[in-house]
C-alpha positions as CSV (number, residue, x, y, z in Angstrom):
1,M,0.0,0.0,0.0
2,M,1.4,3.4,-1.0
3,S,0.9,6.4,1.2
4,F,0.7,9.9,-0.1
5,K,1.3,13.2,1.7
6,R,-0.6,16.3,0.7
7,F,1.0,19.7,0.9
8,M,-0.9,23.0,0.7
9,A,0.8,26.1,-0.5
10,T,0.1,28.9,2.1
11,T,1.2,32.4,2.6
12,A,3.1,31.7,5.8
13,N,5.0,34.5,7.6
14,V,2.9,37.2,6.0
15,A,1.8,39.9,8.4
16,P,-2.0,40.0,8.7
17,K,-3.7,43.0,7.0
18,L,-6.8,44.7,8.2
19,R,-9.3,44.7,5.3
20,D,-12.9,46.0,5.1
21,V,-14.0,43.1,2.8
22,V,-12.3,39.8,2.0
23,I,-13.8,37.7,-0.8
24,I,-12.7,34.1,-0.9
25,G,-13.0,32.6,-4.4
26,G,-12.4,34.2,-7.8
27,G,-15.2,32.5,-9.7
28,P,-18.1,34.4,-11.4
29,A,-19.7,35.2,-8.1
30,G,-16.6,36.4,-6.3
31,L,-15.4,38.6,-9.1
32,T,-18.9,40.0,-9.6
33,V,-18.9,41.1,-6.0
34,A,-15.5,42.6,-6.4
35,A,-16.6,44.6,-9.5
36,A,-19.8,45.7,-7.8
37,L,-18.0,46.9,-4.6
38,K,-15.5,49.0,-6.6
39,N,-18.2,50.3,-9.0
40,S,-20.4,51.6,-6.2
41,P,-19.9,55.2,-5.0
42,I,-20.8,54.0,-1.5
43,T,-18.3,51.1,-1.3
44,K,-15.6,52.1,-3.8
45,D,-13.2,53.3,-1.0
46,L,-13.4,50.1,1.1
47,K,-10.2,48.2,1.4
48,C,-11.0,45.0,-0.5
49,T,-9.1,41.8,-1.2
50,L,-10.1,38.8,-3.3
51,I,-8.2,35.6,-2.6
52,E,-8.2,32.7,-5.1
53,G,-6.6,29.4,-4.3
54,G,-5.9,28.6,-8.0
55,S,-4.5,30.5,-10.8
56,L,-6.7,33.3,-11.8
57,I,-4.9,36.3,-13.3
58,E,-3.0,34.5,-16.0
59,P,-6.0,32.5,-17.3
60,M,-8.2,35.6,-17.3
61,H,-5.6,37.5,-19.4
62,N,-5.2,34.5,-21.7
63,F,-9.0,34.3,-22.3
64,I,-9.1,38.1,-22.9
65,E,-6.2,38.3,-25.2
66,N,-6.2,34.9,-26.9
67,E,-9.7,33.4,-26.6
68,P,-10.0,29.7,-27.3
69,Q,-11.2,28.7,-30.7
70,H,-13.9,26.4,-29.3
71,F,-16.4,27.0,-26.6
72,L,-15.5,25.9,-23.1
73,N,-17.7,23.3,-21.5
74,R,-18.4,25.2,-18.3
75,V,-21.4,27.4,-19.0
76,V,-24.2,28.9,-17.0
77,S,-27.6,30.2,-18.0
78,I,-28.2,33.8,-16.8
79,T,-31.5,35.7,-16.8
80,P,-32.1,39.1,-18.3
81,K,-32.0,40.5,-14.8
82,T,-28.5,39.2,-14.4
83,V,-27.5,40.8,-17.7
84,D,-29.1,44.1,-16.5
85,Y,-27.0,43.8,-13.3
86,L,-23.8,43.2,-15.1
87,E,-24.6,46.2,-17.3
88,S,-25.2,48.3,-14.2
89,I,-21.8,47.6,-12.8
90,G,-20.1,48.2,-16.2
91,A,-19.0,44.6,-16.7
92,W,-21.4,43.5,-19.6
93,E,-19.5,45.7,-22.1
94,H,-16.5,43.4,-21.6
95,V,-18.4,40.2,-22.4
96,K,-17.4,38.6,-25.7
97,Q,-20.8,38.9,-27.3
98,H,-20.0,36.4,-30.1
99,R,-19.5,33.7,-27.4
100,I,-23.0,34.0,-25.9
101,E,-26.4,32.7,-27.0
102,S,-29.8,33.9,-25.9
103,Y,-32.8,31.6,-26.1
104,D,-36.5,32.2,-26.1
105,N,-38.1,28.8,-25.6
106,I,-37.6,25.5,-23.7
107,H,-39.1,22.1,-24.5
108,T,-39.1,19.7,-21.6
109,Y,-40.9,16.4,-20.8
110,D,-42.4,15.2,-17.6
111,G,-40.2,12.4,-16.2
112,I,-43.2,10.2,-15.2
113,T,-45.8,10.7,-17.9
114,N,-43.6,11.9,-20.6
115,A,-46.0,14.8,-21.1
116,P,-44.4,17.7,-23.1
117,M,-44.1,21.1,-21.5
118,E,-43.1,24.2,-23.4
119,F,-42.0,27.6,-22.2
120,D,-42.0,30.3,-24.9
121,Y,-41.0,33.8,-23.8
122,P,-38.8,36.4,-25.4
123,D,-35.3,36.3,-23.9
124,I,-35.8,33.6,-21.3
125,A,-32.1,33.5,-20.6
126,T,-28.6,33.6,-22.1
127,M,-26.0,30.8,-22.1
128,I,-22.5,32.0,-21.4
129,E,-19.2,30.4,-20.6
130,N,-18.0,30.9,-17.0
131,Y,-14.7,32.3,-18.3
132,N,-16.6,34.8,-20.3
133,I,-18.4,36.1,-17.2
134,Q,-15.2,35.9,-15.1
135,S,-13.1,37.7,-17.7
136,A,-15.7,40.5,-18.1
137,V,-15.9,41.3,-14.4
138,F,-12.1,40.8,-14.0
139,Q,-11.6,43.4,-16.8
140,R,-14.1,45.7,-15.0
141,V,-12.1,45.4,-11.7
142,E,-8.9,46.2,-13.5
143,E,-10.6,49.2,-15.2
144,L,-11.9,50.5,-11.9
145,N,-8.4,50.0,-10.3
146,K,-7.0,52.5,-12.8
147,T,-9.3,55.2,-11.6
148,T,-8.6,55.0,-7.8
149,D,-5.7,55.1,-5.4
150,N,-7.5,52.5,-3.2
151,K,-7.0,49.6,-5.6
152,F,-8.8,46.2,-5.2
153,E,-6.2,43.6,-4.2
154,L,-6.4,40.3,-6.0
155,L,-4.3,37.4,-4.7
156,D,-4.2,34.3,-6.8
157,K,-2.5,31.0,-6.0
158,T,-3.1,31.9,-2.4
159,K,-4.7,29.8,0.3
160,V,-6.5,31.3,3.3
161,V,-4.9,29.9,6.5
162,D,-6.5,32.0,9.1
163,I,-9.0,34.8,9.5
164,D,-9.2,36.7,12.7
């Protein structure tokens, strides 16, 4: 029987910093919160940090500058209200529009009776790759950082070891 030892990269020996907001996770939700905080006139001056355990900055720049030829398989369906929200924080303009697809009907079937159900509304939702959302709000955070002295701090490849 083989035994394996796991090692976790941490930011040891770093002096703790007092922050107003700490966001853990740089996925679509975490980056959207970051963009919303820096976009708001009420919260733009808060000291904010986003901490991501994996690599975030390099993949976002790669997607922005050299997007993949094929669609990525991690997608979400977002409602028109979500699109409106992303517009309100200035992130939607950074979405690669040629990589999204809106739809206006859904055909489903009941799992027991196999009865068909149909939903037919204009703009039910939009399918979008996770990276497309992430890169859009990431670009918005970078854009907002250029207009303030109180920059949003983004730490990637960093693990949270303690929060006091």
